[in-house]
PAKE-314471 format. One record per residue (C-alpha): residue number from 1; chain; x, y, z. Coordinates in steps of 0.25 Angstrom, whole numbers, plus 2048, in hexadecimal, padded with zeros to 3 digits. Example, Ala and Ser with C-alpha at 12.3 -4.5 7.8 and 13.67 -1.06 7.14 Angstrom:
% PAKE-314471
1,A,831,7EE,81F
2,A,837,7FC,81D
% end
This chain:
% PAKE-314471
1,A,807,837,7D1
2,A,816,82E,7CD
3,A,821,831,7D7
4,A,816,83D,7DB
5,A,80B,838,7E5
6,A,812,838,7F2
7,A,816,846,7EE
8,A,806,846,7EE
9,A,805,841,7FB
10,A,80C,84C,800
11,A,816,842,803
12,A,823,846,80E
13,A,830,843,802
14,A,839,83F,80E
15,A,831,834,815
16,A,83D,82B,815
17,A,837,825,824
18,A,828,826,821
19,A,823,817,826
20,A,82D,814,82E
21,A,82A,809,838
22,A,81D,806,82C
23,A,81B,7F9,82A
24,A,812,7F8,81B
25,A,80D,7EB,816
26,A,80D,7ED,805
27,A,803,7DF,801
28,A,808,7DE,7F5
29,A,80C,7D9,7E7
30,A,81C,7DA,7EE
31,A,825,7E4,7EC
32,A,832,7E5,7E4
33,A,83E,7EA,7F0
34,A,847,7ED,7E7
35,A,842,7F8,7E1
36,A,84B,801,7E4
37,A,83E,80B,7EA
38,A,83E,801,7F5
39,A,84C,802,7F7
40,A,84E,801,805
41,A,840,800,80A
42,A,83B,7F6,816
43,A,832,7EA,80D
44,A,82F,7DF,813
45,A,82B,7D3,809
46,A,81F,7C8,80A
47,A,819,7C2,7FF
48,A,80A,7BA,803
49,A,80B,7B4,7F4
50,A,814,7A7,7EB
51,A,820,7AC,7E3
52,A,827,7B6,7DF
53,A,820,7C8,7DD
54,A,81D,7C7,7CE
55,A,81B,7D8,7CD
56,A,81C,7E0,7DC
57,A,81C,7EC,7D6
58,A,80D,7EE,7DD
59,A,813,7EC,7E8
60,A,820,7F2,7E6
61,A,81A,7FF,7E1
62,A,810,7FE,7EE
63,A,81E,7FD,7F7
64,A,822,809,7F0
65,A,817,813,7F1
66,A,819,80E,803
67,A,827,80D,804
68,A,82F,814,7F8
69,A,83B,817,7FD
70,A,842,81E,7EE
71,A,842,82C,7EC
72,A,83D,829,7DE
73,A,82F,81E,7E6
74,A,82F,824,7F4
75,A,824,81C,7FD
76,A,81B,822,808
77,A,821,81E,811
78,A,82E,819,80D
79,A,831,813,81D
80,A,828,809,81C
81,A,82C,7F9,81E
82,A,825,7F4,813
83,A,81E,7E4,816
84,A,81C,7E1,806
85,A,811,7D1,808
86,A,810,7CD,7FA
87,A,802,7C9,7F7
88,A,7FC,7CE,7E7
89,A,803,7C4,7DE
90,A,80C,7CA,7D2
91,A,7FF,7CD,7CB
92,A,7F9,7D5,7D7
93,A,7F0,7CD,7DA
94,A,7EC,7C4,7E9
95,A,7E4,7C1,7F2
96,A,7DD,7C6,7FC
97,A,7E2,7B6,807
98,A,7F0,7BC,802
99,A,7ED,7CD,803
100,A,7E7,7CB,814
101,A,7F2,7C2,813
102,A,7FB,7CD,811
103,A,7F4,7D7,81C
104,A,7F8,7CD,827
105,A,807,7C8,822
106,A,807,7D8,824
107,A,800,7DD,830
108,A,809,7CF,836
109,A,814,7D3,830
110,A,814,7E2,838
111,A,80D,7EB,82C
112,A,808,7F9,831
113,A,7FF,7FB,820
114,A,7FB,7F0,817
115,A,7FC,7F8,808
116,A,7F2,7F0,802
117,A,7F3,7F5,7F4
118,A,7EA,7EA,7EF
119,A,7DA,7E5,7EF
120,A,7CF,7DF,7EB
121,A,7C3,7DF,7E9
122,A,7BD,7D5,7F1
123,A,7BC,7D5,802
124,A,7C3,7C8,808
125,A,7C0,7C5,818
126,A,7D1,7BF,817
127,A,7D4,7CC,814
128,A,7CB,7D7,81C
129,A,7D1,7CD,827
130,A,7DE,7D1,823
131,A,7DC,7DD,823
132,A,7D5,7DE,831
133,A,7DE,7D7,836
134,A,7EA,7E3,834
135,A,7E2,7EF,838
136,A,7E2,7E6,844
137,A,7F0,7E7,846
138,A,7ED,7F8,842
139,A,7F5,7F4,832
140,A,7F0,7FD,82B
141,A,7EC,7FA,81C
142,A,7EB,802,80E
143,A,7E4,7FC,801
144,A,7E1,7FE,7F4
145,A,7D5,802,7F1
146,A,7D4,7FB,7E3
147,A,7D6,801,7D2
148,A,7CC,7FC,7CD
149,A,7C5,809,7CE
150,A,7B6,805,7D2
151,A,7B0,806,7E1
152,A,7B1,7FD,7EB
153,A,7C1,7FE,7F1
154,A,7C9,7F1,7EF
155,A,7CB,7E8,7FE
156,A,7D2,7E8,807
157,A,7D3,7F8,806
158,A,7C4,7F4,807
159,A,7C8,7ED,815
160,A,7C2,7F9,821
161,A,7CF,7FD,827
162,A,7D4,7FC,81A
163,A,7DC,809,814
164,A,7D5,807,805
165,A,7DE,813,7FE
166,A,7DD,819,7EF
167,A,7E3,820,7E4
168,A,7E4,82C,7E0
169,A,7EC,836,7D7
170,A,7F4,841,7D6
171,A,7E6,849,7D8
172,A,7E1,842,7E1
173,A,7D7,83C,7D9
174,A,7D2,82B,7DD
175,A,7D8,825,7D1
176,A,7CA,81E,7C8
177,A,7D3,80F,7CA
178,A,7D1,80F,7D9
179,A,7C4,809,7DF
180,A,7BE,813,7E8
181,A,7B0,810,7F4
182,A,7B2,80D,801
183,A,7C0,80A,807
184,A,7C9,814,7FF
185,A,7CE,81D,80C
186,A,7D8,822,807
187,A,7E0,82A,7F6
188,A,7EE,828,7F4
189,A,7F8,829,7E8
190,A,7F5,81D,7DF
191,A,7F6,822,7D1
192,A,802,822,7C7
193,A,80C,821,7D3
194,A,818,81F,7D1
195,A,81F,811,7DA
196,A,827,803,7DB
197,A,826,7F8,7D2
198,A,82B,7EC,7CF
199,A,83B,7EC,7CA
200,A,840,7F9,7CD
201,A,832,7FF,7C8
202,A,82A,80B,7C9
203,A,81A,80E,7C4
204,A,812,817,7C2
205,A,809,810,7CF
206,A,7FA,812,7CF
207,A,7EE,80C,7D7
208,A,7E6,80B,7E5
209,A,7F5,801,7E9
210,A,7FC,80F,7E6
211,A,7F5,818,7F1
212,A,7F4,80B,7F8
213,A,802,80C,7FB
214,A,803,81D,7FD
215,A,7FA,818,809
216,A,802,80C,810
217,A,80D,816,80E
218,A,808,824,814
219,A,801,81A,821
220,A,810,814,821
221,A,814,824,823
222,A,80A,829,82C
223,A,80B,81C,834
224,A,81C,81E,834
225,A,819,82D,839
226,A,810,82A,844
227,A,814,81F,848
228,A,80B,821,854
229,A,7FC,824,84D
230,A,7F2,818,84C
231,A,7F2,814,840
232,A,7E3,818,83E
233,A,7E6,825,841
234,A,7F3,826,835
235,A,7EA,81F,829
236,A,7E0,82A,830
237,A,7EB,836,82E
238,A,7E8,82F,81F
239,A,7DA,830,81E
240,A,7DA,840,822
% end
């Protein structure tokens, strides 16, 4: 996709107000708020991991796809407010307890959407309870289906009501690295997308993480454009 994912999706170039009034929680590795692609973005940071983030590149890339503000790296919903909750260490590793804690934290801080560009192979009762808590509060959860190229969608994408996102390339073909099976709900750009990275870097970002960020950004845009539309119907619009 390079810098062409937005055009491929048919997104308006004039979208500075998309996402206004919508809060998206990004549970990830943290974010480099000093990045030039995020100047002027409304970003609040919380960390559930001790110490400074060693490499917030992954989280920075995800946030830039959702709410990037520069012309070269403009997000899907530049006016959305971002709640960055650090649940992954510098190696991109985490545990279900911390992710569950992050989901509850996001809901309690007023998130409308929770983006989970992460996943694990096994279910966790605690994680499932956190997802149900978010859903009971009307919060939409978007999650990556995983990049192992196997049958069996990652958790929490596999849970009922979570929007599970797979990756497609610029021909609209499902990516070979994407997990598949029950729980895949949407496909979005996930191959070679130019995105922000730590220390003012730009990378070619691939994975179901990338695709999930596009869906969260699209939902933020829909929520802001149609504030009176029930959230479930906004999700249905994307499915249609």
